[in-house]
N, C-alpha and C positions, 0 to 999 in steps of 0.2 A: 703304892704311892710313896714318894719320898717324904720324909718328915719335914716339918716347917723349919727352915734354917734362917738365921739372921743374915742381914746384909753383909757382904764381904768387906764393906768399908767400916763396919763396926766390929767385926770379929776377926782378929788375927792380922789386921792390916799392918799394925805397928810391930808385930812380932816377926823377927827375921827367922829364916830357916836355920835350925840348929843341927848339930851333929847328932845322929841317931834318928832324925826325922825320916830319912829315907827308908830305913828298915821298918820303922813304925808304920809308915804310909803303905809299904808293901803288904804288911799284915792286915791293916785296916781295909785296904782295897779288896783283898781276898775275901774278907768277911762281908763287905758291902755287896760283892758279887753274889753272895748267898742270901741277900736280903736282910742283913743285920742293920737295923735302923740306928741303934746306938753307935755302931762302928762308923756309920755314915756321919753322924753328928761329930764324932771325934775327928774323923778325917777332914771334915769341913773346917773345923777349927784349926787343924794342923796346916792345911795348904791354902786357906783362903787369902792369907797375906801375900805369899809369893805369887799366887795366881793374879790377884788384883794388881800387884806391882808390875808384873809383866804386861798385862793388858793395858794398863795406864800408859806405859812407855810407848806402846804401839798406837793406841787409839787417841790418846791425849785428852779428849773431852771427858771430864769426871763422870758426868751422868751416864754417858754411853759406856764408859769403862766399867762402871758398877753393873750396868745391865749385862754386858758381855761376860763379866766375871761370874755373875749369878747364873747365867746360862751354862757356863762351863762347869761350875760346881754341881748344878743339878744334873748335868749330863753324866756325871760320875755315877749317880744312882742308876741311870738307865743303861750305861754301857760299861760298867765295872767288869763284867764278864769277859770283855774283849781284851783286858789287860793280860799280857803274857810276861810273867816274871823272867822268862829265859831271854827276853829281848831288851831288858833294861829295867831300871827302877820305876816304881810307881810314880814318884815325884817327877821324873823326867818325862814319863808318858803323859802325866796330867799337864805339865807345862807345855808340852808339844801341842796338846789339844787346845790349850789356852791361846797359844801363839797363832795357831791356824784360825781359830775363831776370831781373834782380834784382827788379823790380816783380812779375813773375809768381810768384817764390818767396815774396815777402812775402804776396801775396794767397792763395796756396796754404796757407801756414802759418796765416794767420788763419782761412781756411775750415775747416781741419782742427781748429783750436782751438775754433771755434764748434760744430762737430759733436760734439766731445768734451764740451763744456759742456752741449749739448742732451741727449746721452745720459746725462750725470751727473744732470741735472735729472729726466729721465724715470725714472731708477733710484731716485731718492729721493722722488719725488712721484707717487702713483698717477694714472692718467689720469682726466680729469673724469668720463667715463662710469662708470668703476669706482666712484668716490667717490659719484656721484649714486645709483647702484644700491644701494650699501651704506646710504646714508642712507634711501632709499625703503624698503628692506627693513626697516630698523630702525623706521621710522615705522609700517609695516604691522604689525610684531610688537607694538609698543606699543598700537596701536589694537585689535588682536585681544585682547590681554591685558585691556584696559579693558572690552571687550564681554563677555568671559568672566566678568569680575567682576560683571556685571549679572545673570547667571543665578543660579538657586537652586543650592545646594550639590550637590543630586542631579543637576541638569541639567549643571552644570559637570563633575562627575565623569564622567558618562556620555559627554559629548562629548569630553572629554580622553582617556579611555581608548580610545574608538573611533577618533578622527581623529588623535590625536597619538601614541598608543602602539600603534595598529594592531590592537586586539582586535576580535573579532566581537561582534555584539549578544549572542549566547549567552554568550560569555566575559565580557563586561561584567556580565551578570546574575549569573553565578556569582561574580565577584569582589566584587560589591556585595551578594550574598545576597538578590537581589530577583527577583520573577517576570519572565520574559522580556517579557511584555506591558507591565509597568510601565516597564521600561527603554526599550522602543520608544516608549512614549507620552512619557516624559520627554525622550528623545532628539529626538523630532519637535518637541516644544514648544521645547526648548532651541535647536535648529537654526533654528527660525523666529525666535526672539528675536535670535539671533546674526546672522542674515541681515539683519534689520531694522536692527540696530545698525550693522553694517558698511556698510549702504547709506545711513546717515545719517538714517534716518527715526525712530530712537528716541532 
């Protein structure tokens, strides 16, 4: 387990990198790779300022910058063994890790923000299919209404009572005080005209 380390905003933040820090960081990081906790504490104090400064320039937000810097500094304890002195200085390696972490945080924040914006847009604007279905249904209702208006009053009453209000032929006849045969004839004629109208032939 890494030793408890103070926040990067309180340790080394104001201290700029000095000449000789690079060599010292190389030595300390090598010791950290061997599990030396005292070396980790010294390395933490040495590089926390530069790490926080770099992260803050990328992330901008102070709270998030502190969080990312803390993650980077603790990562040194877990991954110090990956450092290869033959490929550059420890300080450069640490700052590269810090920059990568900072960029990842910014990208993650942007992606989260974009997801929230998409969800908000979906919440305020119905899906295209829903809108098109509503428009189509509205047009169909309007077309049916126009076709019903072309029927005689008796045909329109009969069709409306039977197909929109759910009455049987006998119930329609009773409500209109007409013989059942008359209602059936008017219904048949009215449905024929309605079918022709809805089919665009009338």
